[in-house]
N, C-alpha and C positions, 0 to 999 in steps of 0.2 A: 503492499497501500503505499504510494507515495502521498506525503503531505508539505503543504507550503507551510516552508518554515517562518514564511513572513506576515502567514494568517494566524495569530493567535486563537481566533475560536478553533481554526480545524485543530490546528496541535493541540489545545486539549480535548477536544473531541477525539482526537486519536492517541492520545494517553488513553482516557476512557475507554475505548476500545481494545487496546493490549490492556488493561488493569483486567476488564472481563473475561478478556482471551481463554475461553474452556482448556488449553493445553499451554498456552505460555503467560497466563496472566497470575495476577496474585491471589493466594487461597481465599484470602481475607477478603476482597471485593469482589471474589467470584461467588462468595456464600449469602451475600447481603441480598435481603429484598425490599419494598417497597416498605412497607413495617418496622423492619430493621433500622434504616436509614431516613426516615422520618424524624427520630428523634434528635438526630444529628442536624437537621435541616431547620428544625425548630432553635438548636443550639445556637447556631452560627448565626440566624437571624438577630438573634439578643446582643451576639459578641458584633454585628454591624452597630446595635443602637448603643452598644456601650461606648465603641471606639467615639460614635458621634457624640455623646454625653461627654465624654473626655474631652472633646475637640484635638483630637488625635489622628492625622489625618494619613500619616504612614501607616498607622494598624488600621485605618477605615479600608484602605487600598488593599490590605492584607485579608481582612476579613469580608469584603467584597469579591474577594476573589473565592475565599472559601465557600461563601455562601453558594457564588454564580455555581462552583464543582459542585454543589447539591442538587444544581437545577441539572445540571450534564448527567449527574449518576443515574437521578431518576429518568431522565430522557434516553439514556441507554439502556437502563433495564427493561423500558416500554418498549422501546424498538426490538432488544431481543426476544420480547414475548409477543409482536405483530401488534403492539398498540397503534404507537403513534411514536414520532422519530423528534429529534433536538428543533428540527426545521419547522416541524409541527407544531411546536408550543412556542417560537417566536413570530411564526406565521397568527398564530391564535391570540398572542398578545398583541400583535400589531392591527392586525383587523379590531380588535375591542375599542383601542384608544382610538383609532380613525371613525368607528362607530359613535363613542362617546363623545366627539368632538367635530360634529358636524358644521358648525361656524368656521372650523381652521379647514379639515379637510372635504365636507360637502359643497352642497351646492351654493354657488354664487348668493343665494339670498337668506340662505341659514344666519342668522344673526343670534340665537342663544347660545350663550357661552358655560362653560361649566361653573360660575358664579350662579347662574339662573336656577334655581334650587330644585322649582317644579319640572323643568325641563331634563336636569340631571338624573332624578328622582325616576322622569317618566321612560328615560333610556333605559335604565335600569331593572324598572319593573319589567319592561319588555323584554331582556335578557332573561329575566327569571321566568318568564311564562313560556318563552322558545325553550328555556330546559324543562318544562313542565313544573315546576314549582307553583303552588296554590297559597301555600299560607304564608303569612308577613314573617314566621320565624323561620322559615326554610331557608338553607344556604348561610347560616350562622355556626361557622365550623363547629365542632365538639372540640376539637385539638387546642382552641384558642386558651389560653390561661382565665382562669375563672371568674377573674375582677373585669378582665375586657371583655368575656363572653358576655356575663350580665348586662354592661354598658350597651353592646351590640344588641342584646335581644329587647333591652328597654326601649332602645331609638326605634327597633322596627315596631314596638307595639304603639310609640307614638306616632310614628308616618300614618298610621290607620287610626287616630285619635284617645287611644287609651295611654291618657299620661294626664298627669295633675296640672292643674292652670297655673299654678306658682307654688312658692318651696313651704308653703305653709301643710299644706297634704304631706308629703313627702316626711315632713319633723314630725307629723302627730303620729303616721305611721313607724317611723323607726320607734319613736318610744313607746307605743304598742306592741311593736315584735321584742322590746328590750324585757319589758314586764310579761311576756310570754317565755322568756328564755327562762328568767330569772324563777316561774313558778313550776317549771318541769321536773318529773320524778324520777324518769328514766333514761339511760344514755340515747338510746333510740329519738326521745322526744327533744335532748339537748342537741344532738346534731340537726335534728329537722329546724325547730325555733333558732340554733345557730345562724343556719343557712340563710332562713328569713332575715333575719338580723341584717347581716353582710348584704343580702340581696337590697333590703332596703335603706341601707347608708348611700351605697353605692348610688341608688335613685333621687338621692337627698343631695349629694353631691353634685351628680349630674344637673338637679334642678337649679343648681346656683351656679351653671355655666361653665364648670370644672371638670377636666376630663379626671375621672377617677383614679387611672394608673398615674398620672402626673403629680395627683395630690398624695397617694401615697409613697409613690417615688420619692417626694420630697420630705415625707413623713419619716421616710426610711433613713434618707439624709440625715436627717437633724438628731433622730434619737440617735446613729452611730455618731455623729459630731460632739453632740453634749456626752454620751457615755466615756468617748477614748479624754475628754477633756475632764470628766469625774477622775478615771484612772489616773491621768497624770498628775490630778493636786493628789493623790491618796499614795501614789505609789504601789510597791509591794503588799501595802497594809491593805488596801481596798479589798481583796476577796474575802477578811477576816470581820469587817465593819460591820455593824448590825442593820439593818435596814434603815432605821433613824437617820445613823450617820449615813448612810449612802444618800438618801434621800434630801441631807441638809447639802450633800457633794452636789447633788442635782440639781438643788437651786442655784448653788454658786456657780454652776457652769452656765446657768441660764442667765444668771444676772452677768456674767462674763461677757456674753453673747450682746446683751443689748446696752453694755456697756463701750462696745465696739460699732462705731456705724458703720465700717465699710462691711461687716461680716453680715450674714443671712439673718433675718430673727428667726 
């Protein structure tokens, strides 16, 4: 097989084909399936997001390469199974983007852009209908992180009018779910009601116009930052301190942040 080394995509596809070769390939790569590779695909997507968050452009280049390799891996396995191949994947997304941007690629009199919410949703609804999807809940991937999937499910419901008109409703619902969790008596009940609490919290945050994933990520970062400050203040004695002493350190850590205007609150 002759490969154009000047074409990076052709080179990558040839490498993937060699790795999956039944006689000369890599044992590990040959043994993989869609199901076994999927977790790696998800992991690589998160590593891309992490590189973006750290503003590390060199890492972003490398992580995008890792993510692209995942696409190539899945496409190669699909080609071997006679399902589709990499060019079909590229064609499918190209077709979708052109269809979703008729003001750019369509007729000259098409003026509605992606900022036109009604037009954008109409295009996506037509795509879902063409795929045989009938419920507003169809197409929300089960493999999404639970927090992200909760937000997407709620947004889908909101599209068809099932949503609170303001933040008052979600706030009341959250308080109700917290009370129901407190009243549980069995492990099964606690699991069920804990899920309701988290789902209601997502709804409340969303009602305030905040992406729940962004809010929790910021909350995680704040907690980690303050906890590290506590550890630095106490030194090696920190694990041996009682809860009251640790709480006092927590308050000191918060006060330290507030006294530094350049630091995040």
